[in-house]
N, C-alpha and C positions, 0 to 999 in steps of 0.2 A: 647720670654719668658717674657720680660719686658712689652710688650703690653698686654699679657695675665694677668699678675699680676695687671696691672693698671685697666683692665676691671673687674677683680675679686673684687678689692677694691671699684670700683664704684658701682658694683652690691650690695655690702654690705652697702655702705654709702649713695649712691644716690647723691653724690656731689664730685667734683674734682676741683683742682686748676691747671691750665696749664700755667706756666710762658712763657714769650716770644712767645705768640701764633702766632701772625701775622708776616710775613716777614717785616724786618725793614722799607723798603721804603713804603710798603702799610700801615703800622702802622703810620708812620710819616705823610703820606698824609691824613689819617683819622683824626689824631689829629689836623691838620691844619683846616680841615672842622669844627671840633667841636669847636675850638676856634673862628672861624668866626661866628658861630651860637649862641654864648653865649648871645649877646644882644637880641636875639629873644626868649630866653627861658622865660617861664612864669610859675606861680605856677600851680602845677598839681591838678587835681580833680579826684575823684574816685580812689584813690591810697591808698595802705597800708602805704605809706610814709607820713611824717610830714614835712612841710616847704621845700619840694623838688621842684626844677624847672625842666621843661622838654620841649622838642621840638621833634616833629615827623620828622624824616629824610625824605627828598625827593630830587629829582633831583640828582645833582652831589654828594651831601653828602651821599645819600642812595647808589648810585653806588659805592662810595669809601668804604662804610661799607661792602657791599656784596663782593667786591673784596678782602678786608682784612680778613673778618671773615666768608664769605660764599662761598669761592672759592672751586673748586674741591678738592684741597689739604686740606683745612680747614675742609670741610665736611667729607672727608675720615678720618681725625684724630678724629673728634667727633664720627663718626660711629664706629670706632675701639674701642673708649673708652666705649661707651654705649652698644656695642654688637649688634647693629642692624643698618640697613641703614636708614639714616635721610637726610633731605634737608631743605633749607631755602626757599622753593618754595612759601610760603604764605607771603613773605615780602611785596608784592604789596598790600596785604589786611590787614594783622595784623601789627600794628605799630612797626617799628624799631626806638626806641627812644634814644635820647640823654638825660641823666638825670644828674642833678647837685646837689650835696650836699654842702651846706655852713653852716655857724654858725647857730645852732638851728635845722638843718635837721637830721632826723633819719628815721628808718623804723622798725616797730615792728615785732615780731616773726610771721611767717606764712609759709605755703606751697603753692605752685602755683596751682591754679585751673586747672582742666583738660579742654583743648580746643578741644580734639579729643577723640575718643573712645578708644585710647591707650595713655599711658603717653607720653607727649612730653618732650623736653629738652630745658631749658632756658639757654642762655649764657649771662653772665654779664662781659663785657670787659672793663677794666680800661684804659681810655685815659690818665689821669694824676691824681695824688693824693698828695696833700700837706697838707691834713687834718689829724686830730687825730682820725677819725672815723675808725671803724673796721667792717668787714663783718664776722659774726659768723654763725655757723651751728651746727646742731645736727644730727648725723647719723640716717638714717631711721630705722635701725635695733636695735639701743640701745638708744632710746630717754630717756633723763633724766640721762644718765650715763656719760656724758661728753660733752664738747663743743669744737669744732675746729674752725679754721679760724684765722683771723688777718688782718693787714693792707695789702692792695693790691697795687702793683706798676704798673707803666705804662706798657701796653701790657700784663698784666695778664688777663687770662680768667677763670672765674668760670663757670662750667657746672653743672646744677642741674636737677634732675628728678622731674617731676610734680606729682600731685595727692596724694592719701592717703599713698602711699609707697615712697613719695618724702622726701626730707630733709627739716626740719624746718630751716629757716634762718632769719637773721635780720641784720640791720646796726645800730651800736651804734651812739649816738648823736655826732654831730660834734661841737666842741667848737672853732675851728679856722681852717683856710685853706680852701681848696676846693678839692672836688673829683668829677670827671666827668666820667661817664660810658656810654656805649652803651648796650642796651638790645635788644636781638633778639631771635626768637623762631625757633627751629629745629623740623620739623614735621617727625614722623616715616613713613616709606614707607607703603603705603596702609591704613594709618589711615584716618578715616572719621571725618569730623568736627562735633562737638557737637552743638546743637542749641544755646548754650551760647557763642559760638565762636564769633558770630557777635555782640552781645551786649557788650561783653568784649572788642572786638576790638574798638568799638565806644567809650566805657567808658574810655579806656586807652590812647586815643589820648590826648596828653597834650598840651603844649604851643600853637601850631597852630592847632586848630580844623579843621579836614579835611573837605573840601567842599563837599565830597561825603561820604555816609555811607559805611560800610564794604561790604554790598551786592552790592552796586553800583560799588565799586572798584573791586569786584570780577567779575562783568559783563564786566568791562573795560579790566581787565587782560585776561579774556577768549576770548574777541574779538580780542585782540592783538595776542594771540596764534593762533587763527584761521587764522588771516591775515598772520602770519609767515608761517603756514602750507600751505596756498594757494600759497604764493610766492615760497615755496620750490617745490611744485608740478609743478608750472609753470616755473621752472628754473630761478626764480628771475626776470622774465620779466613782465612788465605791459602793457596790451593791451589797446589801445586807440580807 
């Protein structure tokens, strides 16, 4: 009954706040990776945000993010909330970013552009927050009739639906402290990528511009999948 009520609220508002989202050990491991990456963060380009720093997760940091936020358990929780099967299967192609708000940082009101032929879901996970900035949103069904949101705490996850029926949201200007978040995308089952998926993926790569384009990363990911399928068919043996 509680899950059904949460799903109904999400269907109405297109946004939900999920406290204590990741298991404590996984959350702590991800926070350690985020802190280690702070010196590598650079000013973002092609973003709705102002004066925000960012870094595209890769290697061990990306693995930690997917273990904490994209595990089977986490994906099942998000799927139950939004009322359809979703996955983080495009994390190898579309950036999973560390984003940092400091003094003077903010993000204006917007809804997330569609990446697929069906609305996807964006997760904004807070690693830590010592700032005075607040994340605000307007319900998709009653825009102009009220604003929700507030300050987020460590391990809070906000899930938002994208597209014209998504929730408007913003981040108020930070005057002190620091807020660090992870942003990742959940793709609906059977959703097809829109043509803009690739240009937006390349545009949103922040501090460390990827050495490959989104289409090149897609080809690499597909090659690895084929290799894994080949090993599975061969029983894991490599012939010489």
